[in-house]
C-alpha positions in Angstrom: 2.0 -11.8 2.5 4.9 -14.3 2.2 2.4 -16.9 1.0 1.5 -14.6 -2.0 4.9 -13.2 -2.8 7.5 -15.4 -1.3 10.5 -13.5 0.0 10.3 -9.7 -0.2 12.8 -8.0 -2.4 11.7 -4.4 -2.0 9.0 -2.0 -0.8 8.2 1.1 -2.7 6.5 4.2 -1.3 5.5 7.8 -2.3 8.4 10.1 -1.7 6.3 13.0 -0.4 4.4 10.8 2.1 7.1 9.2 4.2 9.9 10.8 6.2 13.1 9.6 4.5 13.4 6.0 5.6 16.8 4.3 5.2 17.5 2.6 1.9 17.6 -0.9 3.3 15.8 -2.8 6.1 17.1 -6.0 7.7 14.3 -8.5 8.1 15.0 -12.0 9.5 17.9 -13.3 7.5 17.6 -10.9 4.5 17.7 -7.3 3.4 14.6 -5.5 1.9 15.3 -2.5 -0.3 13.2 0.6 0.3 12.6 2.8 -2.8 10.7 6.1 -3.0 9.0 7.3 -6.2 7.2 10.5 -7.0 4.8 8.5 -9.1 3.7 6.1 -6.3 0.0 6.4 -5.6 -0.9 8.2 -2.5 -1.7 6.2 0.6 -0.1 3.0 -0.8 3.0 0.8 -0.3 3.9 -1.8 -3.0 5.7 -4.9 -1.8 7.7 -6.7 -4.5 8.8 -10.3 -4.2 12.0 -11.9 -5.5 10.1 -13.2 -8.6 8.8 -9.6 -9.2 5.2 -10.4 -8.2 3.7 -7.3 -6.5 1.2 -6.6 -3.8 -0.1 -3.0 -3.4 -1.2 -2.2 0.1 -3.5 0.6 1.1 -2.2 2.5 4.2 -4.9 3.7 6.6 -3.5 6.3 9.0 -3.5 5.0 12.6 -5.6 8.0 13.8 -8.5 6.9 11.5 -11.6 5.8 13.5 -12.5 2.1 13.3 -15.8 2.6 11.4 -14.1 4.9 8.8 -11.2 2.5 8.4 -13.5 -0.4 7.8 -15.4 1.7 5.3 -12.2 2.7 3.4 -11.0 -0.9 3.3 -14.4 -2.3 2.2 -14.8 0.4 -0.5 -11.4 0.0 -2.0 -11.4 -3.8 -1.9 -14.9 -4.2 -3.4 -17.0 -7.3 -3.2 -14.6 -9.5 -5.2 -11.6 -8.7 -3.0 -9.9 -6.7 -5.6 -7.0 -4.4 -4.6 -6.9 -0.8 -3.8 -4.3 0.1 -6.4 -5.6 2.7 -9.0 -4.9 0.2 -11.8 -7.3 -2.3 -10.2 -10.7 -2.4 -11.9 -13.3 -0.8 -9.6 -10.9 1.3 -7.6 -12.6 4.5 -6.2 -11.2 7.9 -5.7 -11.7 10.9 -3.4 -11.9 11.3 0.4 -14.3 9.5 2.7 -16.7 11.6 4.9 -13.9 11.7 7.6 -11.3 12.8 5.1 -9.3 9.6 4.6 -8.2 9.7 0.9 -9.0 6.8 -1.3 -6.8 6.0 -4.3 -7.4 7.8 -7.5 
């Protein structure tokens, strides 16, 4: 991730999905701000670099089976390696057969 974004400035998350983390996280020799938003897409975290480049990550719950997790990641990434964020062309929506939600 550091190769794509450089130093991380902040991480955003959906307010309703994460149990109130602290507002800052110390990482190596810096501080990363943690910011919750009601508008954040479900099942995602967005990492923002110092130069404001962004990388949205799909969060697959740890209890998800290996086959289903692979299906979710392959379906949301697509053949061209596009991201899972809803603004990404080709993103899919709805649950998988095992109930893991895909971005809308």
